[in-house]
C-alpha positions as MATLAB code, in Angstrom:
seq = 'MTDNNTNAGAAFHAALQDLLTAIASASALSASALDSSVRDLHQTLVNLSAANTAITKAASRLYNVPLAAPESAAQVNAPAAAPKPHHPAVPTSFSPTGLPHMDGPWIAGNLYGVVPTMPLQAVPDNQDKWFAITRGKYVGLTKNSAISINAVTGFAGALSEKFGSQSEALKHFNGALVCGAVAINPS';
ca = [
       3.460   16.077    2.168;
       5.051   17.755    5.180;
       1.640   18.587    6.656;
       0.615   14.930    6.345;
       3.825   13.822    8.057;
       3.321   16.412   10.811;
      -0.290   15.335   11.321;
       0.698   11.664   11.345;
       3.450   12.403   13.871;
       1.065   14.362   16.083;
      -1.525   11.573   15.878;
       1.115    8.986   16.780;
       2.303   11.109   19.704;
      -1.276   11.529   20.962;
      -1.919    7.781   20.674;
       1.292    7.054   22.552;
       0.265    9.467   25.319;
      -3.142    7.744   25.524;
      -1.436    4.364   25.772;
       0.856    5.563   28.572;
      -2.134    7.042   30.415;
      -4.035    3.759   30.029;
      -1.072    1.797   31.383;
      -0.795    4.119   34.366;
      -4.541    3.830   35.010;
      -4.412    0.050   34.650;
      -1.889   -0.232   37.457;
      -4.512    1.197   39.821;
      -7.253   -1.246   38.683;
      -8.215   -4.367   40.562;
      -7.250   -7.684   39.009;
     -10.796   -8.371   37.753;
     -11.196   -4.869   36.268;
      -7.805   -5.169   34.589;
      -8.750   -8.589   33.186;
     -11.978   -7.101   31.803;
     -10.061   -4.207   30.228;
      -7.627   -6.612   28.585;
     -10.532   -8.666   27.150;
     -12.142   -5.476   25.781;
      -8.852   -4.398   24.217;
      -8.359   -7.844   22.690;
     -11.855   -7.778   21.160;
     -11.202   -4.300   19.747;
      -7.967   -5.520   18.145;
      -9.766   -8.556   16.674;
     -12.460   -6.277   15.216;
      -9.815   -3.918   13.820;
      -7.966   -6.829   12.220;
     -11.172   -8.119   10.616;
     -11.984   -4.655    9.263;
      -8.449   -4.281    7.897;
      -8.711   -7.663    6.164;
     -12.050   -6.739    4.585;
     -10.743   -3.380    3.361;
      -7.570   -4.954    1.994;
      -9.506   -7.648    0.125;
     -11.871   -5.065   -1.354;
      -8.971   -2.871   -2.489;
      -7.181   -5.885   -3.929;
     -10.266   -6.919   -5.932;
     -11.022   -3.374   -7.047;
      -7.516   -2.412   -8.123;
      -6.189   -5.858   -9.049;
      -3.119   -5.467   -6.827;
      -2.303   -8.218   -4.341;
      -2.010   -6.805   -0.827;
      -0.724   -8.698    2.204;
      -3.403   -9.030    4.878;
      -3.946  -12.674    5.828;
      -7.076  -13.529    7.805;
      -5.254  -16.033    9.965;
      -1.831  -17.473   10.618;
      -2.783  -20.442    8.401;
      -3.001  -18.120    5.392;
       0.463  -16.663    5.872;
       2.095  -19.633    4.136;
      -0.763  -20.287    1.684;
       0.096  -19.638   -1.975;
      -1.476  -16.490   -3.373;
      -3.948  -16.812   -6.230;
      -2.950  -15.080   -9.459;
      -4.880  -11.813   -9.913;
      -7.223  -11.399  -12.879;
      -5.913   -8.681  -15.229;
      -8.121   -5.666  -15.906;
      -6.105   -4.856  -19.023;
      -5.016   -7.625  -21.398;
      -1.429   -6.348  -21.595;
      -0.883   -6.391  -17.821;
       1.106   -9.446  -16.714;
      -0.664  -11.782  -14.296;
       2.566  -13.348  -13.103;
       6.269  -12.683  -13.180;
       9.173  -14.957  -13.987;
      11.600  -15.796  -11.149;
      13.876  -12.981  -12.323;
      11.011  -10.513  -11.958;
      10.736   -9.785  -15.686;
       7.258   -9.984  -17.194;
       6.680  -11.496  -20.599;
       5.421   -8.196  -21.999;
       6.581   -5.382  -24.247;
       3.783   -2.940  -23.398;
       1.778   -0.876  -23.492;
       2.569    0.442  -20.047;
      -0.626    1.988  -18.672;
      -1.288    4.552  -15.910;
      -3.484    3.050  -13.209;
      -1.520   -0.208  -13.144;
       1.364   -1.118  -10.891;
       4.190   -3.241  -12.223;
       6.643   -5.590  -10.534;
       9.360   -4.494  -12.964;
      10.578   -1.143  -14.231;
       8.631   -0.256  -17.405;
      10.666   -0.248  -20.615;
       8.723    2.694  -22.065;
       6.845    5.731  -20.661;
       3.422    5.092  -19.152;
       0.395    5.964  -21.274;
      -2.535    8.017  -19.962;
      -6.014    6.613  -19.346;
      -9.310    8.558  -19.251;
      -9.405   10.434  -15.953;
     -11.616   12.858  -14.029;
      -8.636   14.847  -12.649;
      -8.589   13.137   -9.239;
      -5.428   12.757   -7.189;
      -2.858   10.261   -8.426;
       0.140    8.650   -6.721;
       3.377    8.112   -8.660;
       5.378    5.245   -7.173;
       8.916    5.460   -8.529;
      10.657    3.133   -6.067;
       9.045    0.296   -4.122;
       7.584   -3.192   -4.232;
       5.658   -2.095   -7.354;
       6.088    0.957   -9.573;
       3.556    2.892  -11.613;
       0.569    5.163  -11.063;
      -2.449    4.513   -8.852;
      -5.374    6.542   -7.580;
      -5.597    4.551   -4.336;
      -3.594    5.801   -1.348;
      -3.773    2.442    0.483;
      -2.237    0.643   -2.486;
       0.403    3.361   -2.752;
       1.284    2.897    0.920;
       1.444   -0.896    0.512;
       3.827   -0.556   -2.432;
       6.382    1.429   -0.403;
       5.969    0.271    3.211;
       8.963   -1.625    4.538;
      11.289   -0.813    1.652;
      14.314    1.386    2.268;
      14.421    4.283   -0.168;
      10.898    3.616   -1.476;
       9.090    6.658   -2.848;
       5.446    7.451   -3.579;
       4.332   11.001   -4.288;
       0.818   12.444   -4.508;
      -0.188   14.674   -7.435;
      -3.361   16.613   -8.182;
      -3.891   15.045  -11.603;
      -2.905   12.126  -13.770;
      -0.966   14.396  -16.143;
       1.213   15.731  -13.287;
       1.855   12.213  -11.977;
       2.641   10.916  -15.487;
       5.060   13.777  -16.126;
       6.855   13.032  -12.840;
       6.937    9.243  -13.311;
       8.013    9.334  -16.959;
      10.672   11.946  -16.121;
      12.031    9.687  -13.381;
      11.928    6.750  -15.817;
      13.994    8.658  -18.404;
      16.538    9.606  -15.699;
      16.830    5.985  -14.522;
      15.350    6.847  -11.123;
      12.565    4.215  -11.210;
      13.485    1.036   -9.336;
      11.929   -2.066   -7.821;
      13.076   -2.702   -4.261;
      13.599   -6.404   -3.558;
      11.238   -7.815   -0.941;
];
């Protein structure tokens, strides 16, 4: 985890240095060259946004977890469609208090908008990495790092940890659940 944070910090620092260099170089450009550079940068940002939207939609469909990535400003206020459950016991919507109308089973591989009332149950797995999200927008276990990041980004005290197998992640999550350390952060 520390190596990832160090690498992310180094990458951010390098990107910041590149940005500062580009700004310094831009001050020496003619007005037309600067205008052209700004148009190129804008097009790159538009392409990046479109790619991010496509990836987010694909992840949302694949893992049945709604992710926020509107295509346009018009979609920001549009109501979200209810996701289709991939397990019959998984709630498709939550009551205003955030409590689902469900007693279980609580399954690994699903994220929940409430703290589970019982330990998560294992699903067949090929021993890939798993993320245990014990505090965030959603809680549970997922194999997808992007979904894990979405569940904790922007929430103070949110926590997602990576494990080498489902059994390790389950042990951690269920241990945190027993200790009362699993919590939903309000959005």
